[in-house]
C-alpha positions, 0 to 999 in steps of 0.5 A, a space after each residue: 500500500 505504501 508503494 502505491 501512495 509514494 509512487 512517482 506517478 502519484 507524486 506527479 499527480 499530486 504536484 499537478 493537482 496542487 498547481 491546478 488548485 493554485 491556479 484557481 486561487 490566482 487566475 494567472 493562466 500559467 500555473 494550470 499549464 504546469 499542473 497539466 504538465 505534471 499530470 501528463 508526466 504522471 500518466 506517462 510514468 504510470 504507463 511505464 514510458 518515463 521511468 527515470 527522474 531525468 525523463 520525467 523532468 524532460 517530459 514535464 518541461 517540454 509539455 508544460 512549456 509547449 502548452 503554455 506557449 501554444 494555449 495561453 492566449 486562447 485560454 485567457 481569451 476564453 476564460 478571462 474575456 476580452 477588454 475591447 469594450 470598457 467595463 460596465 462601471 466606467 462612466 457611472 455617476 455616483 455620490 460622494 459619501 465621504 469627502 475626497 481630498 486632493 491626493 487623498 481617499 474618501 468614499 462613494 456610494 456605488 451599487 448600495 455600498 460604500 466604496 473607498 474612493 480616490 482621485 488623481 485630480 487636484 480638486 476636493 470632492 465634497 460629500 454629496 457631490 456627483 462624480 464619475 467612475 474612471 476605474 476600479 483598482 482592487 477595492 478602491 474606486 478611481 473617480 473624477 469630478 463630473 464636468 
């Protein structure tokens, strides 16, 4: 039983699953190809095609890099979408909930919640003013005064 758990094929399968799980946490569309490469090595090792560590590392490297180079753009386009059109929040008008000083941070009401907001303009945006969303960067909303 111990031999089955620690067999090279099982170790490569575990490495592959760890890479795939890490991909789900990051969405970089890089780790998944290394995960698939490790699973390919697991299958070739289980089938007796790659018995030594050198041949396993060679198959892992070649399969991972080939898939990365050939499929990454297609995978990003398929799963992440394209950025041809601006996101739906760009241009939305929102109310300032807490004054946003020049170079500082305040908050705005957006979709029923208060969001941290900042601006790169030299204007103070007072509570109750209407501003326009330019971008969302992490958990902060970048805004500009409505012209």
